[in-house]
C-alpha angles and dihedrals in degrees: 000000000000122000089248092052091048090051092052091049092050091047092051092051092052094042096053095053094039091054091060095048089045090053089055090045091223131144117242124222133227110246097250092049092065111015146043134201112275106180143330104076107221093004089089114070124179117224120252093253092049093237099102145029139214118223117200136189121205133162090278103048150340121228143221150167136218135208116261090231141042116238130208098211125330150132116281124185143168138175109235135188114190131218117270136216119031107003104155111152094016117127124193115186136190109183152133123243144155096199092125090060102033105033098175100028102036127154124218142178116190146193103189118184111204119203126221145199118281112288095024129098130257111247128213125217125192120200134191118195127170131183094354094310095151091129087061095051117187095202129164128178133202144174120223134243090224139045105265090196096057098059141358123268131188119252118189140181122203116195124179133156091269109021141043122193131181116205133194107198102323096327121098111226099178138022128190115190115198117243131183090243090064090066112172092353088088111088107249110154127085114275140194123229119240142183121192144163119205149151110276096168094139094065118352102092121041090337091301099316091122118047133198109280107208090198084085095047144156096064110196132195120189120211131185143133092072120193121189108174115163147087110299114222132204106235089221092057102044095130093063096042098102093059095044092048097049096105093047089048092054091049092050093048091052094049122103092245090064098046117093103212122191088253092054092046092053090050091049093050092050092049092049093047092053104034113022110109102174136022128181087213091068096039097104092163091064097030113026090179113054118238115259091243094054114114100206110206109192094207089050094044092060089066093062135074121229086261089067092247123125117260089222132071112248103191101139096188109198109219060137103151092227140353119280130195135201117256132206088254088063092243125116116250124210 
């Protein structure tokens, strides 16, 4: 690779992620302004400019970091480039959780990136857990219209008192609207923001059929363009956080990132039609009675088996000439 080619590659990685944060018109944070090292010793390396970090997994340990503050609702975002080559069993996660504070009644919102054998695509899983509802998992899985190992893309979680949205770049891919029937299953307690890489050999790829092969280690994920927009909470005063965060909550709800416009909804529906491979809403084997927050779309339901898995193969092998990303118009841009 020539120096000029390397420069173009670096520029494309920065430009893709920056475009998403620019679309949201949000300021990004240096790593140390928002996060601290969680585990993994030398497996976490800060970038030279201080605005990013590399997480690695080797045969000795994974790695991770955690936000310096707890947040009662907010918008949390990071640009992520995933490991390439053979990545079966590898899990990269960007998520919010309060499991260290509420061990038995924790809340959690996840982006989980599940590695694969060589020649097969990474898959993404989103999870919504409230009040320890892990036995009632609200999981969805997707493949991507681009190669997430070739360049960085922005992954974002919006969490308000009445709505959750998952974004890839500036396109929403999932929306959860709070209903009274959800009860405590809706995440409601302050959470920290995490990013981790770890060995998920027991379940991550083909239900554990394919394990992490450390011959291909270290596995490295690069993260940058961090956004932490929310009401910071003192961990000693959690009980009173809802009242003290009311103004910040109203501001967040009124912001463009929290408004589901018709254009965004069309883009979300197109993404889900093309790239969703599993939905708990259509998993009648596991859940004979649909969850109250499930928006059953008959035309969408016909594409899924009673196991919740898609009837169609979604291996988007990317002899793909170049990476593509979803756009708010629902089309795929080159």
